[in-house]
C-alpha positions, 0 to 999 in steps of 0.5 A, spaced: 133 937 821 135 932 826 140 935 831 136 942 830 132 946 835 125 946 833 124 953 834 131 954 830 127 951 824 125 956 818 118 957 815 120 952 810 123 947 814 117 947 819 112 946 813 116 940 811 115 937 817 108 939 818 104 932 820 110 928 822 112 926 829 119 928 832 122 926 838 125 931 843 129 929 849 125 930 856 128 935 860 130 933 867 135 937 872 140 931 871 140 931 864 138 938 862 138 936 854 138 942 849 131 941 845 133 938 839 130 934 834 133 927 835 128 923 830 123 924 825 117 920 822 110 918 820 109 915 827 111 915 834 113 907 832 118 910 826 121 915 831 122 910 836 125 905 831 130 911 829 132 912 836 133 905 838 138 904 831 142 910 834 143 906 841 138 912 844 133 910 850 126 912 847 123 912 854 127 919 855 124 922 849 117 926 848 114 925 841 110 931 838 107 932 832 110 938 828 105 944 826 107 948 820 
């Protein structure tokens, strides 16, 4: 599900992510990121760790809890 837009997830996929945190890159006019899931975890810390392991800067991401 990483790399997918949250609005493109199926009902089953959204259900599987219910209660989990996801990281989405913050929109700025300079970056204009696509809204894609870049990390999934049980906590924000899990997401930050995943982003850092991939060489991404967690400061440019928003962290939200997914709902089913």
